[in-house]
C-alpha positions in Angstrom: -21.9 -103.5 52.7 -18.9 -103.6 50.4 -19.3 -105.1 46.9 -17.4 -105.7 43.7 -17.4 -102.5 41.7 -17.7 -104.5 38.5 -21.1 -105.8 39.7 -22.6 -102.4 39.3 -25.0 -102.0 36.4 -23.4 -98.6 35.6 -19.8 -99.9 35.8 -17.9 -99.0 32.6 -15.8 -102.2 32.9 -16.9 -105.2 30.8 -18.2 -108.2 32.8 -17.1 -111.7 31.9 -20.5 -112.7 30.6 -20.9 -109.6 28.4 -18.1 -110.3 25.9 -20.1 -112.3 23.5 -23.0 -109.8 23.5 -20.5 -106.9 23.1 -18.9 -108.6 20.2 -22.2 -108.8 18.4 -23.0 -105.2 18.9 -19.6 -103.7 17.9 -19.5 -101.7 14.6 -17.3 -103.4 12.1 -16.2 -100.3 9.9 -15.2 -96.8 10.7 -18.3 -95.4 8.9 -20.5 -97.4 11.3 -18.8 -96.0 14.4 -20.9 -93.4 16.2 -19.4 -90.5 18.1 -15.8 -89.3 18.5 -16.1 -87.4 15.2 -12.7 -85.7 15.4 -10.9 -89.0 16.3 -12.7 -90.8 13.5 -11.8 -88.2 10.9 -8.1 -88.1 12.0 -7.9 -91.9 12.1 -9.5 -92.2 8.7 -6.8 -90.0 7.2 -4.0 -92.0 8.9 -5.5 -95.3 7.5 -6.2 -94.0 4.0 -2.7 -92.6 3.7 -1.2 -95.9 4.8 -3.3 -97.9 2.3 -2.2 -95.5 -0.5 1.4 -95.9 0.4 1.0 -99.7 0.9 2.8 -99.5 4.2 1.7 -100.1 7.8 0.4 -96.9 9.4 2.1 -95.3 12.4 1.6 -96.8 15.8 -1.6 -95.6 17.4 -2.4 -94.8 21.0 -6.0 -94.6 22.2 -6.6 -93.1 25.7 -9.7 -92.5 27.6 -12.0 -94.0 30.3 -13.2 -97.6 29.9 -16.3 -98.4 27.8 -15.9 -95.7 25.1 -14.8 -98.0 22.2 -11.0 -98.3 22.3 -11.1 -102.1 21.7 -13.8 -101.6 19.0 -11.6 -99.0 17.2 -8.6 -101.4 17.2 -10.8 -104.0 15.5 -12.0 -101.5 13.0 -8.4 -100.4 12.3 -7.5 -104.0 11.4 -10.6 -104.4 9.3 -10.0 -101.1 7.4 -6.4 -102.2 6.7 -7.5 -105.7 5.7 -5.0 -107.2 8.1 -5.3 -109.7 11.0 -5.6 -108.5 14.6 -3.7 -109.9 17.5 -5.1 -109.0 21.0 -3.2 -109.0 24.3 -3.0 -106.8 27.4 -0.3 -105.2 29.5 -0.9 -107.4 32.6 -0.4 -110.5 30.4 3.1 -109.3 29.4 5.0 -110.1 32.6 8.4 -110.6 31.1 10.3 -109.5 28.1 10.2 -113.0 26.8 6.4 -112.9 26.7 6.5 -109.9 24.4 9.2 -111.4 22.2 7.0 -114.5 21.8 4.2 -112.4 20.6 6.2 -110.1 18.3 8.2 -112.9 16.6 5.0 -114.5 15.4 3.4 -111.4 13.8 2.8 -111.4 10.1 3.7 -108.4 7.9 1.2 -105.5 8.5 -0.6 -107.3 11.3 -2.2 -105.1 13.9 -1.2 -105.8 17.6 -3.7 -104.5 20.1 -2.2 -104.0 23.5 -4.9 -103.1 26.1 -3.9 -101.5 29.4 -0.5 -100.8 28.0 0.4 -98.8 31.1 0.4 -102.0 33.1 3.1 -103.7 31.1 6.2 -104.9 32.9 9.2 -102.5 32.6 11.6 -105.0 30.9 9.0 -105.7 28.2 8.4 -102.0 27.9 12.0 -101.4 27.1 12.0 -104.2 24.5 8.9 -102.6 22.9 10.8 -99.4 22.3 13.2 -101.1 19.8 10.4 -103.1 18.2 8.3 -100.1 17.5 11.2 -98.1 16.0 13.4 -100.6 14.3 11.1 -103.7 14.0 13.8 -105.6 15.8 14.2 -107.1 19.3 17.2 -108.5 21.2 16.6 -111.9 22.7 18.9 -112.6 25.6 20.1 -116.2 25.8 21.8 -117.5 28.9 22.3 -115.9 32.3 25.0 -113.9 34.1 28.4 -113.0 32.4 27.8 -115.6 29.7 24.5 -114.1 28.5 24.4 -113.0 24.9 21.9 -110.9 23.0 20.7 -112.3 19.7 19.1 -109.7 17.4 15.8 -110.9 15.9 14.1 -109.1 13.1 10.3 -108.9 13.2 7.8 -108.2 10.5 6.6 -104.5 10.2 3.4 -104.2 12.2 1.1 -101.6 13.7 0.8 -101.4 17.5 -2.5 -100.1 18.8 -2.1 -99.3 22.5 -5.0 -98.5 24.7 -4.8 -96.9 28.2 -7.3 -95.5 30.7 -4.4 -93.7 32.4 -2.3 -92.0 29.8 -0.3 -90.1 32.5 1.2 -93.4 33.7 2.9 -94.0 30.3 6.6 -93.2 30.3 7.5 -90.4 27.9 9.8 -92.5 25.7 6.9 -95.0 25.0 4.3 -92.3 24.4 6.7 -90.5 22.0 6.9 -93.6 19.8 3.3 -93.4 18.8 2.7 -91.5 15.6 -1.0 -90.9 16.3 -2.4 -90.3 19.7 -6.2 -89.9 20.3 -8.1 -89.1 23.4 -11.6 -90.4 23.5 -14.2 -88.3 25.4 -17.5 -89.2 26.9 -20.5 -89.3 24.5 -23.4 -86.8 24.3 -26.9 -88.2 25.0 -27.9 -87.7 21.3 -24.9 -89.9 20.2 -25.9 -92.6 22.8 -29.5 -92.5 21.4 -28.1 -93.5 18.0 -26.1 -96.3 19.5 -29.1 -97.5 21.5 -31.3 -97.5 18.3 -28.6 -99.5 16.4 -28.2 -102.0 19.3 -32.0 -102.4 19.6 -32.2 -103.3 16.0 -29.4 -105.9 16.4 -31.0 -107.3 19.5 -34.5 -107.2 18.0 -35.8 -104.9 20.7 -38.8 -102.6 20.0 -38.0 -99.3 21.7 -39.8 -96.0 21.4 -37.7 -92.9 20.6 -38.5 -91.3 24.0 -37.5 -94.5 25.7 -34.2 -94.5 24.0 -33.7 -90.9 25.2 -34.5 -92.0 28.7 -31.9 -94.8 28.6 -29.3 -92.5 27.0 -29.7 -89.9 29.7 -28.8 -92.4 32.4 -25.9 -94.0 30.6 -23.2 -91.8 32.0 -21.9 -90.9 28.6 -20.6 -94.4 28.0 -21.8 -96.8 25.2 -21.0 -99.9 27.2 -23.4 -98.7 29.9 -26.0 -97.7 27.4 -26.0 -101.2 25.9 -26.2 -102.8 29.3 -29.1 -100.7 30.4 -30.9 -101.4 27.1 -30.6 -105.2 27.8 -32.0 -104.8 31.3 -34.9 -102.7 30.0 -35.5 -105.3 27.4 -35.7 -108.0 30.1 -38.2 -105.9 32.1 -40.3 -105.3 29.0 -40.4 -109.0 28.1 -41.3 -110.2 31.6 -43.6 -107.3 32.8 -45.1 -106.2 29.5 -45.5 -107.2 25.8 -41.8 -106.7 25.0 -42.1 -103.1 23.7 -40.0 -100.5 25.5 -42.1 -97.4 26.2 -40.8 -94.3 28.1 -42.9 -95.3 31.2 -41.6 -98.8 31.1 -38.0 -97.7 30.7 -38.3 -95.4 33.7 -39.9 -98.2 35.8 -37.2 -100.7 34.8 -34.3 -98.3 35.6 -35.9 -97.4 38.9 -36.0 -101.1 39.7 -32.3 -101.3 38.9 -31.6 -98.1 41.0 -30.3 -96.0 38.2 -31.7 -92.5 38.5 -32.3 -89.8 35.9 -28.7 -88.6 36.0 -27.2 -92.1 35.9 -26.4 -92.3 39.7 -26.7 -95.7 41.2 -27.0 -96.9 44.8 -23.3 -96.4 45.7 -23.3 -92.9 44.1 -26.4 -91.8 46.1 -25.1 -93.4 49.3 -21.9 -91.4 49.1 -23.7 -88.2 48.2 -26.5 -88.8 50.8 -24.0 -89.5 53.6 -22.0 -86.3 52.7 -25.2 -84.2 52.8 -27.1 -85.8 55.7 -24.3 -86.8 58.1 -21.7 -84.1 57.4 -23.8 -81.2 56.3 -22.2 -81.1 52.8 -18.6 -81.3 54.1 -15.8 -80.8 54.0 -15.1 -84.4 55.1 -12.1 -86.7 54.7 -12.2 -89.6 52.2 -11.7 -92.2 54.9 -14.5 -90.9 57.1 -16.8 -90.7 54.1 -16.0 -94.3 53.1 -16.6 -95.6 56.6 -19.9 -93.9 56.7 -21.2 -95.8 53.6 -19.5 -99.1 54.5 -17.0 -99.1 51.6 -13.3 -99.1 51.2 -11.7 -95.6 50.6 -10.3 -96.8 47.3 -13.8 -97.9 46.1 -15.3 -94.4 46.9 -12.3 -92.6 45.3 -12.0 -94.7 42.2 -15.5 -95.9 41.5 -17.9 -93.3 42.8 -16.2 -89.9 43.0 -15.0 -89.4 39.3 -18.6 -89.5 38.0 -19.9 -87.3 40.9 -17.2 -84.8 40.2 -17.9 -84.8 36.5 -21.6 -84.3 37.2 -20.7 -81.2 39.3 -22.3 -82.8 42.4 -19.1 -83.2 44.5 -15.8 -81.4 44.7 -12.4 -82.4 46.1 -10.7 -79.7 48.2 -7.5 -79.7 50.3 -9.8 -79.8 53.4 -11.9 -82.7 52.2 -14.9 -83.6 50.0 -17.7 -81.0 49.7 -21.1 -81.2 48.1 -22.1 -78.6 45.5 -25.5 -76.8 45.5 -26.5 -79.1 42.6 -26.1 -82.1 45.0 -28.6 -80.7 47.5 -31.0 -80.1 44.6 -30.6 -83.5 43.1 -31.4 -85.3 46.4 -34.2 -82.8 47.2 -32.6 -81.5 50.3 -32.2 -78.0 51.7 -28.6 -76.9 52.4 -28.0 -75.6 56.0 -27.6 -71.9 56.5 -23.9 -71.1 57.1 -23.0 -69.3 60.3 -21.3 -65.9 59.8 -18.5 -67.1 62.0 -18.0 -70.3 60.1 -15.8 -68.8 57.4 -15.6 -70.2 53.9 -14.0 -73.3 52.3 -11.3 -71.0 50.8 -10.0 -69.7 54.2 -6.4 -70.5 54.8 -5.6 -72.7 57.8 -3.2 -71.1 60.2 
């Protein structure tokens, strides 16, 4: 049965009803931000230098998968600079006029956070080039041969762009960012610190081993860690005395179908079908998707990246194949290959 990927408890995409909770859990200063040590240190130097020079810092590009803290960092940048923050997104900028309306109302030194910058309309993108370099935009008045471009000066500002697909950014736009940072997935120990901090803010009593259990199933993503913490808290409040013990955490996460490596129902369905129905592969994406009742795009975009990152699945020119770790994880025995079967690395004639 197909379903909305955002409904998954392990989805790194923020759900509509989570925004208020996320806002309460976000760190407010760079010193409170956990993880991404190299990015934090580099960003601290950029901001401190700008403050000493009393000038807006270079434009900043943050790239990486969703749920790792790009929006949080943009808020921290504005807070550290003591400047207001304006938030918008690439899909909301459909025309150059939309961008001009935003830029023309910025105050000096204001931080403009542009989420999903790779999805901005091309005319607006070209206008942004001039705004980032010269703090000026040309507003076109009229249409056809009688159209005229009126130059409009804008206040010096700092653009913080965020993207989950840095490869889709045009070179000219990427080159206009003075500081580019790539955010990586978090280690379990870092997620434990985040869970402990969030538990304190949510007034959740959680044992250290329980925090370790939740962190290990959070797919290296703080947003997922905080979501799992809230679900474990709900379970503890309804089924126990409110205290989250390791045993209770395991029971709660089992109820929500999140296993010890962070795989959920869809992940295990894809992996199980690949192993049980196709002997570990290779099998084509469309065939694999049909076997689990999902769209090929859902399998490719939602399930596969994590399975590949976990070393449970591999993409090859001949199709998807399961690794030995996948057989072990599902407790299955791989079939014995026939001597005449060849290998996955044989060249097709």
